[in-house]
Short mmCIF file of the C-alpha atoms (twelve columns), coordinates in Angstrom:
data_MODEL
# 
_entry.id   MODEL 
# 
loop_
_atom_site.group_PDB 
_atom_site.id 
_atom_site.type_symbol 
_atom_site.label_atom_id 
_atom_site.label_alt_id 
_atom_site.label_comp_id 
_atom_site.label_asym_id 
_atom_site.label_seq_id 
_atom_site.Cartn_x 
_atom_site.Cartn_y 
_atom_site.Cartn_z 
_atom_site.pdbx_PDB_model_num 
ATOM 1   C CA . ALA A 1   17.919  19.753  -2.400  1 
ATOM 2   C CA . ALA A 2   15.421  18.382  0.256   1 
ATOM 3   C CA . LEU A 3   13.056  15.659  -0.986  1 
ATOM 4   C CA . ALA A 4   9.338   15.906  -0.008  1 
ATOM 5   C CA . ALA A 5   9.102   12.579  1.264   1 
ATOM 6   C CA . GLY A 6   12.057  12.434  3.509   1 
ATOM 7   C CA . ASP A 7   15.430  11.330  2.945   1 
ATOM 8   C CA . ARG A 8   15.138  7.776   4.777   1 
ATOM 9   C CA . PRO A 9   13.502  4.748   3.215   1 
ATOM 10  C CA . ALA A 10  9.944   4.809   4.423   1 
ATOM 11  C CA . PRO A 11  6.905   2.391   3.946   1 
ATOM 12  C CA . VAL A 12  4.198   3.515   1.319   1 
ATOM 13  C CA . PHE A 13  1.044   1.856   0.348   1 
ATOM 14  C CA . GLY A 14  2.371   0.994   -3.084  1 
ATOM 15  C CA . ALA A 15  4.771   1.945   -5.853  1 
ATOM 16  C CA . SER A 16  4.165   3.620   -9.054  1 
ATOM 17  C CA . ALA A 17  5.038   0.976   -11.542 1 
ATOM 18  C CA . GLY A 18  7.062   3.397   -13.618 1 
ATOM 19  C CA . ALA A 19  9.536   3.623   -10.828 1 
ATOM 20  C CA . ALA A 20  9.205   0.170   -9.060  1 
ATOM 21  C CA . LEU A 21  11.442  -2.823  -8.420  1 
ATOM 22  C CA . TYR A 22  8.933   -5.847  -7.500  1 
ATOM 23  C CA . ARG A 23  10.153  -9.194  -5.847  1 
ATOM 24  C CA . ARG A 24  9.095   -12.299 -8.139  1 
ATOM 25  C CA . THR A 25  7.745   -14.070 -5.473  1 
ATOM 26  C CA . ALA A 26  5.244   -11.118 -4.477  1 
ATOM 27  C CA . LEU A 27  4.039   -10.954 -8.362  1 
ATOM 28  C CA . GLU A 28  3.776   -14.469 -8.561  1 
ATOM 29  C CA . ASP A 29  1.879   -14.521 -5.164  1 
ATOM 30  C CA . VAL A 30  -0.861  -11.988 -6.515  1 
ATOM 31  C CA . ALA A 31  -0.791  -12.908 -10.399 1 
ATOM 32  C CA . GLU A 32  -4.174  -13.473 -11.765 1 
ATOM 33  C CA . PRO A 33  -5.066  -15.933 -14.724 1 
ATOM 34  C CA . GLY A 34  -4.958  -14.062 -18.048 1 
ATOM 35  C CA . PRO A 35  -6.964  -14.579 -21.136 1 
ATOM 36  C CA . ASP A 36  -3.983  -17.105 -22.072 1 
ATOM 37  C CA . GLY A 37  -4.352  -19.278 -18.850 1 
ATOM 38  C CA . ARG A 38  -0.748  -17.984 -17.676 1 
ATOM 39  C CA . PRO A 39  -0.669  -15.709 -14.636 1 
ATOM 40  C CA . HIS A 40  -0.408  -11.700 -15.299 1 
ATOM 41  C CA . TYR A 41  0.956   -9.373  -12.774 1 
ATOM 42  C CA . PHE A 42  -0.989  -6.371  -14.278 1 
ATOM 43  C CA . ASP A 43  -4.693  -6.839  -14.804 1 
ATOM 44  C CA . GLU A 44  -4.836  -6.497  -18.832 1 
ATOM 45  C CA . ASP A 45  -8.498  -5.364  -18.621 1 
ATOM 46  C CA . PHE A 46  -7.119  -2.255  -17.549 1 
ATOM 47  C CA . PHE A 47  -4.731  -1.844  -20.624 1 
ATOM 48  C CA . MET A 48  -3.192  1.271   -19.058 1 
ATOM 49  C CA . TYR A 49  -3.689  3.577   -16.104 1 
ATOM 50  C CA . LEU A 50  -4.071  2.613   -12.564 1 
ATOM 51  C CA . GLU A 51  -3.184  -0.985  -13.162 1 
ATOM 52  C CA . ASP A 52  -0.123  -0.087  -10.883 1 
ATOM 53  C CA . VAL A 53  -2.476  0.795   -8.172  1 
ATOM 54  C CA . ASP A 54  -4.381  -2.091  -8.714  1 
ATOM 55  C CA . LEU A 55  -1.268  -4.180  -8.153  1 
ATOM 56  C CA . ALA A 56  -0.288  -2.351  -5.138  1 
ATOM 57  C CA . TRP A 57  -3.599  -3.117  -3.719  1 
ATOM 58  C CA . ARG A 58  -3.274  -6.775  -4.401  1 
ATOM 59  C CA . LEU A 59  0.156   -6.856  -3.027  1 
ATOM 60  C CA . ARG A 60  -1.183  -5.072  0.066   1 
ATOM 61  C CA . LEU A 61  -4.141  -7.515  0.314   1 
ATOM 62  C CA . GLY A 62  -1.563  -10.422 0.040   1 
ATOM 63  C CA . GLY A 63  0.530   -9.266  3.063   1 
ATOM 64  C CA . TRP A 64  3.456   -7.435  1.146   1 
ATOM 65  C CA . THR A 65  5.011   -4.301  1.879   1 
ATOM 66  C CA . SER A 66  6.286   -1.477  -0.433  1 
ATOM 67  C CA . VAL A 67  9.098   0.903   0.767   1 
ATOM 68  C CA . TYR A 68  9.940   4.425   -0.530  1 
ATOM 69  C CA . GLU A 69  13.859  4.540   -1.462  1 
ATOM 70  C CA . PRO A 70  15.208  8.284   -1.417  1 
ATOM 71  C CA . GLN A 71  18.050  7.237   -3.388  1 
ATOM 72  C CA . ALA A 72  16.641  5.743   -6.257  1 
ATOM 73  C CA . ARG A 73  16.130  7.936   -9.299  1 
ATOM 74  C CA . VAL A 74  13.997  7.321   -12.513 1 
ATOM 75  C CA . LEU A 75  13.333  9.473   -15.585 1 
ATOM 76  C CA . HIS A 76  9.630   8.961   -16.389 1 
ATOM 77  C CA . HIS A 77  7.673   11.035  -19.181 1 
ATOM 78  C CA . GLN A 78  4.176   11.398  -17.659 1 
ATOM 79  C CA . SER A 79  1.475   11.013  -20.215 1 
ATOM 80  C CA . ALA A 80  3.815   10.646  -23.068 1 
ATOM 81  C CA . SER A 81  1.656   7.657   -24.278 1 
ATOM 82  C CA . SER A 82  -1.644  9.433   -24.541 1 
ATOM 83  C CA . GLY A 83  -1.145  13.183  -23.320 1 
ATOM 84  C CA . GLU A 84  -2.023  14.869  -20.424 1 
ATOM 85  C CA . GLY A 85  -5.945  15.361  -20.193 1 
ATOM 86  C CA . SER A 86  -6.637  13.553  -23.395 1 
ATOM 87  C CA . PRO A 87  -9.984  12.012  -23.784 1 
ATOM 88  C CA . PHE A 88  -8.656  8.674   -24.169 1 
ATOM 89  C CA . LYS A 89  -6.596  8.987   -20.932 1 
ATOM 90  C CA . ASN A 90  -9.658  10.401  -18.915 1 
ATOM 91  C CA . ARG A 91  -11.767 7.643   -20.158 1 
ATOM 92  C CA . LEU A 92  -9.564  4.885   -19.149 1 
ATOM 93  C CA . LEU A 93  -8.731  6.691   -15.761 1 
ATOM 94  C CA . ALA A 94  -12.534 7.080   -14.960 1 
ATOM 95  C CA . ARG A 95  -13.271 3.278   -15.868 1 
ATOM 96  C CA . ASN A 96  -10.113 1.920   -14.031 1 
ATOM 97  C CA . LYS A 97  -10.861 3.736   -11.016 1 
ATOM 98  C CA . VAL A 98  -14.083 2.300   -10.554 1 
ATOM 99  C CA . TRP A 99  -12.680 -1.197  -11.350 1 
ATOM 100 C CA . THR A 100 -9.821  -0.788  -8.585  1 
ATOM 101 C CA . VAL A 101 -12.369 0.268   -5.966  1 
ATOM 102 C CA . VAL A 102 -14.610 -2.712  -6.592  1 
ATOM 103 C CA . LYS A 103 -11.808 -5.040  -7.051  1 
ATOM 104 C CA . ASN A 104 -9.779  -4.497  -4.170  1 
ATOM 105 C CA . TYR A 105 -11.830 -2.808  -1.351  1 
ATOM 106 C CA . PRO A 106 -12.523 -4.993  1.625   1 
ATOM 107 C CA . SER A 107 -16.333 -5.713  1.758   1 
ATOM 108 C CA . TRP A 108 -16.929 -3.540  5.064   1 
ATOM 109 C CA . ALA A 109 -14.928 -0.667  3.806   1 
ATOM 110 C CA . LEU A 110 -16.450 -0.662  0.121   1 
ATOM 111 C CA . LEU A 111 -20.230 -0.585  1.631   1 
ATOM 112 C CA . ALA A 112 -19.012 2.150   4.362   1 
ATOM 113 C CA . TRP A 113 -17.235 4.160   2.168   1 
ATOM 114 C CA . SER A 114 -19.484 3.704   -1.199  1 
ATOM 115 C CA . PRO A 115 -21.698 7.056   -0.706  1 
ATOM 116 C CA . LEU A 116 -18.548 8.949   -0.386  1 
ATOM 117 C CA . ILE A 117 -16.655 7.618   -3.417  1 
ATOM 118 C CA . LEU A 118 -19.965 7.617   -5.136  1 
ATOM 119 C CA . ALA A 119 -20.596 11.338  -4.482  1 
ATOM 120 C CA . TYR A 120 -17.006 12.434  -5.484  1 
ATOM 121 C CA . ASP A 121 -17.027 10.418  -8.648  1 
ATOM 122 C CA . LEU A 122 -20.647 11.578  -9.575  1 
ATOM 123 C CA . ALA A 123 -19.031 15.215  -9.361  1 
ATOM 124 C CA . SER A 124 -15.901 14.800  -11.002 1 
ATOM 125 C CA . ALA A 125 -17.551 13.564  -14.462 1 
ATOM 126 C CA . PRO A 126 -19.503 16.759  -14.672 1 
ATOM 127 C CA . TYR A 127 -16.286 18.744  -14.023 1 
ATOM 128 C CA . ARG A 128 -14.608 17.323  -17.033 1 
ATOM 129 C CA . LEU A 129 -17.586 17.947  -19.244 1 
ATOM 130 C CA . VAL A 130 -17.924 21.545  -17.964 1 
ATOM 131 C CA . PHE A 131 -14.270 22.641  -17.580 1 
ATOM 132 C CA . GLN A 132 -12.767 20.345  -20.487 1 
ATOM 133 C CA . GLY A 133 -15.604 19.787  -22.669 1 
ATOM 134 C CA . GLN A 134 -15.001 16.180  -22.585 1 
ATOM 135 C CA . THR A 135 -17.645 13.160  -22.114 1 
ATOM 136 C CA . ALA A 136 -14.787 11.083  -21.735 1 
ATOM 137 C CA . ALA A 137 -14.925 10.449  -18.123 1 
ATOM 138 C CA . ILE A 138 -18.820 9.637   -18.528 1 
ATOM 139 C CA . ALA A 139 -18.205 7.027   -21.246 1 
ATOM 140 C CA . GLY A 140 -15.277 5.607   -18.843 1 
ATOM 141 C CA . ARG A 141 -17.798 5.172   -16.152 1 
ATOM 142 C CA . VAL A 142 -20.420 3.596   -18.177 1 
ATOM 143 C CA . GLU A 143 -17.761 0.980   -19.545 1 
ATOM 144 C CA . ALA A 144 -16.670 0.564   -16.204 1 
ATOM 145 C CA . TRP A 145 -20.109 -0.567  -15.216 1 
ATOM 146 C CA . ARG A 146 -20.665 -2.445  -18.400 1 
ATOM 147 C CA . GLY A 147 -17.839 -4.655  -17.466 1 
ATOM 148 C CA . ILE A 148 -18.658 -5.135  -13.746 1 
ATOM 149 C CA . ARG A 149 -19.689 -8.835  -13.683 1 
ATOM 150 C CA . ARG A 150 -16.248 -9.667  -14.640 1 
ATOM 151 C CA . VAL A 151 -14.648 -7.265  -12.192 1 
ATOM 152 C CA . TRP A 152 -16.932 -8.919  -9.490  1 
ATOM 153 C CA . ALA A 153 -15.634 -12.412 -10.501 1 
ATOM 154 C CA . LYS A 154 -12.238 -11.385 -9.804  1 
ATOM 155 C CA . ARG A 155 -12.977 -9.341  -6.827  1 
ATOM 156 C CA . ARG A 156 -14.205 -12.626 -5.435  1 
ATOM 157 C CA . ALA A 157 -10.791 -14.555 -6.064  1 
ATOM 158 C CA . ILE A 158 -8.654  -11.363 -4.616  1 
ATOM 159 C CA . GLN A 159 -10.713 -11.152 -1.431  1 
ATOM 160 C CA . ALA A 160 -10.459 -14.964 -0.914  1 
ATOM 161 C CA . ARG A 161 -6.719  -14.807 -1.098  1 
ATOM 162 C CA . ARG A 162 -6.458  -11.622 1.210   1 
ATOM 163 C CA . ARG A 163 -3.956  -12.297 4.166   1 
ATOM 164 C CA . ALA A 164 -3.910  -8.551  5.551   1 
ATOM 165 C CA . SER A 165 -6.468  -6.984  7.513   1 
ATOM 166 C CA . TRP A 166 -7.914  -3.496  6.915   1 
ATOM 167 C CA . ARG A 167 -5.867  -2.280  9.940   1 
ATOM 168 C CA . GLU A 168 -2.761  -3.489  8.190   1 
ATOM 169 C CA . LEU A 169 -4.002  -1.767  5.103   1 
ATOM 170 C CA . ARG A 170 -4.354  1.600   6.552   1 
# 
């Protein structure tokens, strides 16, 4: 069967950690200090969901690249940990989405795209409430803004180490 993404290796923005191989030097290059003082590759504040997207951003900002390999195979049970559409997953996705953007978008892009990002974000939370009867997405956004000072401090460190231009990131 033909693959949707093609039959040749191709550059991609980042890899899903459920199906990725990373160079140790790349991970060490973008590691963040954890609460124990040791380098951590995934941001432990995320706990789960989008921690791999955050890592992909930090790798790209650091000048590293990712490649899709069509011959690679992996078995991944999506949402096996928390259940698809669960309030727990929706809360973490909502929170971590805000943190990922704040931590990693270059400053001018963050300013330029903020109105559109905010409009989309404000529309998606009521969607969950109306169609799923969940307040989890709203709770996640509130939690995100409660932790924004810590995230902003991480942002300063990440952006100070950035080696890739916006053009390279696009």
